[in-house]
C-alpha positions as CSV (number, residue, x, y, z in Angstrom):
1,X,55.4,144.2,78.5
2,X,53.6,144.5,81.8
3,X,49.8,145.0,81.8
4,X,48.5,148.5,82.5
5,X,48.4,148.9,86.2
6,X,45.2,150.0,87.8
7,X,45.2,153.2,89.9
8,X,44.8,152.7,93.6
9,X,41.6,154.3,94.9
10,X,40.6,154.4,98.5
11,X,37.0,155.0,99.5
12,X,36.4,156.6,102.8
13,X,33.0,155.2,103.9
14,X,32.9,157.1,107.1
15,X,33.4,160.4,105.4
16,X,30.9,159.6,102.6
17,X,28.1,158.8,105.0
18,X,26.0,155.9,105.8
19,X,25.7,153.5,102.9
20,X,22.2,152.5,104.0
21,X,20.6,155.7,102.7
22,X,20.6,156.9,99.1
23,X,22.7,159.8,100.0
24,X,25.1,157.6,101.9
25,X,25.4,155.2,99.1
26,X,26.1,158.0,96.7
27,X,28.7,159.4,99.0
28,X,30.3,156.0,99.5
29,X,30.9,155.8,95.8
30,X,32.8,159.0,95.6
31,X,36.6,158.4,95.9
32,X,38.8,160.3,98.2
33,X,40.7,162.7,95.9
34,X,43.3,163.6,98.4
35,X,44.2,159.9,98.9
36,X,44.1,159.3,95.2
37,X,46.5,162.1,94.5
38,X,49.0,160.9,97.1
39,X,49.0,157.2,96.3
40,X,51.5,155.9,93.7
41,X,50.0,155.3,90.3
42,X,52.3,152.2,89.6
43,X,53.8,149.3,91.6
44,X,57.5,150.0,92.2
45,X,60.2,147.2,91.3
46,X,63.4,146.9,93.4
47,X,66.5,148.5,91.9
48,X,69.4,146.0,91.4
49,X,71.9,148.7,92.4
50,X,70.0,149.2,95.7
51,X,70.1,145.4,96.4
52,X,73.9,145.2,95.8
53,X,74.4,148.2,98.0
54,X,72.4,146.6,100.8
55,X,74.4,143.4,100.5
56,X,77.7,145.3,100.6
57,X,76.5,147.2,103.6
58,X,75.6,144.0,105.3
59,X,79.0,142.5,104.6
60,X,80.7,145.6,105.9
61,X,78.6,145.4,109.1
62,X,79.6,141.7,109.5
63,X,83.2,142.5,108.9
64,X,83.2,145.2,111.6
65,X,81.4,142.9,114.0
66,X,83.4,139.6,113.5
67,X,86.5,140.8,111.7
68,X,88.5,141.7,114.8
69,X,87.6,138.4,116.4
70,X,88.7,136.4,113.4
71,X,92.0,138.3,113.1
72,X,92.6,137.8,116.8
73,X,91.8,134.1,116.5
74,X,94.2,133.7,113.6
75,X,97.0,135.5,115.4
76,X,96.4,133.4,118.5
77,X,96.5,130.2,116.5
78,X,99.8,131.1,114.8
79,X,101.2,132.1,118.2
80,X,100.1,128.8,119.6
81,X,101.8,126.8,116.9
82,X,105.0,128.7,117.4
83,X,104.9,128.2,121.1
84,X,104.2,124.5,120.7
85,X,107.2,124.1,118.4
86,X,109.5,126.2,120.7
87,X,108.4,124.3,123.8
88,X,108.8,121.0,122.1
89,X,112.4,121.9,121.3
90,X,113.1,123.0,124.9
91,X,111.7,119.7,126.2
92,X,113.7,117.7,123.7
93,X,116.9,119.5,124.8
94,X,116.1,118.8,128.4
95,X,115.4,115.1,127.8
96,X,118.6,114.8,125.9
97,X,120.5,115.0,129.2
98,X,118.4,112.2,130.7
99,X,119.0,108.4,130.2
100,X,115.6,107.7,128.6
101,X,114.8,105.5,125.6
102,X,114.5,107.5,122.3
103,X,110.8,106.4,121.9
104,X,110.0,107.7,125.4
105,X,111.6,111.1,124.6
106,X,109.7,111.4,121.3
107,X,106.5,110.5,123.0
108,X,107.0,113.2,125.7
109,X,107.8,115.8,123.1
110,X,104.7,115.0,121.1
111,X,102.5,115.1,124.2
112,X,103.8,118.5,125.2
113,X,103.1,119.9,121.7
114,X,99.7,118.4,121.5
115,X,98.8,119.8,124.9
116,X,99.8,123.3,123.9
117,X,97.9,123.0,120.6
118,X,94.8,121.8,122.4
119,X,94.8,124.7,124.8
120,X,95.4,127.1,122.0
121,X,92.4,125.7,120.1
122,X,90.1,126.1,123.1
123,X,91.1,129.7,123.6
124,X,90.6,130.4,119.9
125,X,87.1,128.8,119.9
126,X,86.1,130.9,122.9
127,X,87.4,134.0,121.1
128,X,85.2,133.5,118.1
129,X,82.2,132.8,120.4
130,X,81.9,129.0,120.2
131,X,80.5,127.3,123.3
132,X,83.1,125.0,124.6
133,X,80.9,122.8,126.9
134,X,78.5,121.5,124.3
135,X,81.5,121.0,121.9
136,X,83.3,118.9,124.5
137,X,80.1,116.9,125.1
138,X,79.7,116.3,121.4
139,X,83.3,115.2,121.1
140,X,82.8,112.8,123.9
141,X,79.8,111.2,122.2
142,X,81.6,111.1,118.9
143,X,84.6,109.6,120.5
144,X,82.7,106.5,121.5
145,X,81.8,105.8,117.9
146,X,85.3,106.7,116.7
147,X,86.9,104.3,119.2
148,X,84.8,101.4,118.0
149,X,85.7,102.2,114.4
150,X,89.4,102.4,115.2
151,X,89.9,99.4,117.5
152,X,93.0,98.3,115.5
153,X,94.6,101.7,115.7
154,X,94.0,102.0,119.4
155,X,95.3,98.5,120.0
156,X,98.5,99.4,118.2
157,X,98.7,102.6,120.4
158,X,98.3,100.7,123.6
159,X,100.7,98.0,122.5
160,X,103.2,100.7,121.5
161,X,103.0,102.3,125.0
162,X,103.4,98.9,126.5
163,X,106.6,98.2,124.5
164,X,108.0,101.7,125.3
165,X,107.6,101.4,129.0
166,X,108.2,97.6,129.6
167,X,111.2,97.6,127.2
168,X,111.3,94.0,125.9
169,X,113.7,95.2,123.3
170,X,115.6,98.4,122.3
171,X,116.7,100.1,119.2
172,X,119.8,98.4,117.8
173,X,118.9,94.9,119.0
174,X,118.3,92.0,116.7
175,X,114.8,90.3,117.0
176,X,113.1,87.3,115.6
177,X,109.3,87.2,115.9
178,X,106.1,86.4,114.0
179,X,108.1,84.8,111.2
180,X,110.4,87.8,110.5
181,X,113.7,88.9,111.9
182,X,116.0,91.9,111.7
183,X,117.6,94.8,113.6
184,X,115.3,97.2,115.4
185,X,115.8,100.7,114.0
186,X,112.6,102.5,115.2
187,X,110.0,101.9,117.9
188,X,107.0,104.1,117.4
189,X,103.5,104.4,118.9
190,X,101.8,102.3,116.2
191,X,104.5,100.1,114.7
192,X,108.1,98.9,115.0
193,X,110.5,98.9,112.1
194,X,113.1,96.2,111.5
195,X,115.9,96.1,109.0
196,X,116.9,92.8,107.5
197,X,120.4,91.8,106.6
198,X,119.6,92.6,102.9
199,X,118.7,96.1,104.0
200,X,115.0,95.6,103.4
201,X,112.7,97.2,106.0
202,X,109.9,95.3,107.8
203,X,107.1,97.3,109.6
204,X,105.3,95.3,112.3
205,X,102.1,96.6,114.0
206,X,102.7,96.8,117.7
207,X,99.7,94.7,118.5
208,X,101.3,91.8,116.6
209,X,104.3,92.0,118.9
210,X,102.8,92.2,122.4
211,X,101.8,88.7,123.6
212,X,103.8,86.9,120.9
213,X,107.0,84.8,121.4
214,X,110.0,87.1,120.8
215,X,113.6,86.0,120.3
216,X,115.9,88.9,121.2
217,X,119.5,88.3,120.1
218,X,120.6,91.6,121.6
219,X,123.2,93.8,119.9
220,X,125.5,90.9,118.9
221,X,124.9,87.7,117.1
222,X,126.8,84.4,117.0
223,X,128.0,83.0,113.7
224,X,127.3,79.3,113.2
225,X,130.2,78.2,111.0
226,X,131.8,74.8,110.4
227,X,134.8,73.3,108.6
228,X,135.7,69.7,107.9
229,X,139.1,68.1,108.2
230,X,140.4,64.7,107.4
231,X,140.6,61.9,110.0
232,X,144.4,62.1,109.8
233,X,144.5,65.8,110.7
234,X,146.1,67.0,114.0
235,X,142.9,68.5,115.6
236,X,144.8,70.6,118.2
237,X,146.8,72.3,115.3
238,X,143.7,72.8,113.2
239,X,141.7,74.3,116.2
240,X,144.7,76.5,117.1
241,X,144.8,77.9,113.5
242,X,141.1,78.7,113.7
243,X,141.5,80.5,117.0
244,X,144.3,82.6,115.6
245,X,142.1,83.6,112.7
246,X,139.3,84.7,115.0
247,X,141.7,86.6,117.3
248,X,143.2,88.5,114.3
249,X,139.8,89.5,112.9
250,X,138.7,92.9,114.3
251,X,135.1,92.2,113.7
252,X,135.0,89.3,116.1
253,X,133.9,90.3,119.6
254,X,136.4,89.2,122.3
255,X,133.9,89.0,125.1
256,X,132.2,86.6,125.0
257,X,135.0,84.4,123.7
258,X,134.4,82.5,120.5
259,X,133.7,78.8,120.6
260,X,135.8,76.4,118.5
261,X,135.7,72.6,118.9
262,X,134.8,69.2,117.4
263,X,131.2,69.2,116.4
264,X,130.7,65.8,114.8
265,X,132.5,62.7,113.5
266,X,131.1,62.3,110.0
267,X,131.6,59.5,107.5
268,X,134.3,61.2,105.5
269,X,135.6,63.9,107.9
270,X,135.7,65.5,111.3
271,X,133.6,68.6,111.5
272,X,134.8,71.5,113.5
273,X,132.4,74.1,114.9
274,X,133.3,77.8,114.7
275,X,131.0,80.1,116.6
276,X,132.3,83.6,117.2
277,X,130.3,86.6,118.3
278,X,130.0,89.7,116.1
279,X,128.1,92.9,116.0
280,X,124.8,93.0,114.2
281,X,126.2,95.3,111.4
282,X,129.2,93.0,110.9
283,X,127.3,89.7,110.7
284,X,127.5,89.1,106.9
285,X,130.9,90.4,106.2
286,X,132.5,88.7,109.3
287,X,131.1,85.4,108.1
288,X,132.7,85.8,104.7
289,X,136.0,86.9,106.1
290,X,136.3,84.0,108.6
291,X,135.4,81.4,106.0
292,X,138.0,82.8,103.5
293,X,140.7,83.0,106.1
294,X,140.1,79.4,107.2
295,X,140.4,78.0,103.7
296,X,143.6,80.0,102.9
297,X,145.3,79.1,106.2
298,X,144.4,75.4,106.0
299,X,145.9,75.3,102.5
300,X,149.1,77.0,103.7
301,X,149.3,74.6,106.6
302,X,148.7,71.5,104.4
303,X,145.4,70.6,106.2
304,X,143.1,68.8,104.0
305,X,139.4,69.8,103.8
306,X,137.9,66.5,102.5
307,X,134.8,66.0,100.4
308,X,132.4,63.1,100.8
309,X,134.0,59.9,99.6
310,X,132.6,56.4,98.9
311,X,134.7,53.3,98.5
312,X,133.2,50.9,95.9
313,X,134.5,47.4,95.6
314,X,133.7,45.1,92.7
315,X,133.9,41.5,93.6
316,X,134.4,38.6,91.1
317,X,131.0,37.1,90.6
318,X,132.4,33.6,90.2
319,X,134.2,33.7,93.6
320,X,131.4,35.5,95.4
321,X,128.7,33.2,94.2
322,X,129.8,29.6,93.8
323,X,127.9,27.4,91.4
324,X,127.2,30.3,89.0
325,X,128.9,30.2,85.7
326,X,129.4,33.3,83.5
327,X,129.5,32.9,79.7
């Protein structure tokens, strides 16, 4: 329970008289009845319903003041997104008729979309009353710190642009670099994707590619095969059979022509080198087909594929070492 409130009493000194005289002091002690009757007898406490009503009124005022701006900003933002997507498709269709690299086309489409989105964002911020100049200045200052923290990302971006415009390799070519090799399937701004012969994917950061030694095989690769024949084999006949096998295989590229010839004179055989060119996708299966065909045709033709042999002679110890008796 609250303590009993005290009534508010106002004393009008001027009306009571001068307090320096007895009459004045007596008059000063007399309260003003008119003021006393009009003053509240108790301190009033705020009504919760009134407080809630004031908050609701304030929210309604804010909604009427900023609501149209927010709705307009949302509509403009959605429209900007739709325009960016539509314009990106138009640019993509226009670039499809040009002889440009796929990464360059993708980069131009992304730049157009980002430009439209950036302009839309500026217009939306101005619509809601945000000052653009200080915001741009703040972004510039923050960009310095962000650039220092993202040196690796920016290095990949610059390297990606360098690869796209200098074109040291293209999609579909076979590369060997930084200890890995594979077919290029994607060149992006930040990394390059290779696919190995076992269908595994290798993602290489672009900064690891620029400035490194790069072996580009192109879109075709040369098989490095060999077969051994005996020293008594007719080499021209054996080489002719191999050439016929390569000519009949549809996976072997006719230009450049395959290389077939004597590679080495080994201890137990004559080694023939077989080096046809095939497409990147046919590398593994073409190698298996050529090897199988060579074995089958050589068997049919009676050409021996020798294995390493060693001739061991055991001499009589008595004849080889005179003066030594056995037993």
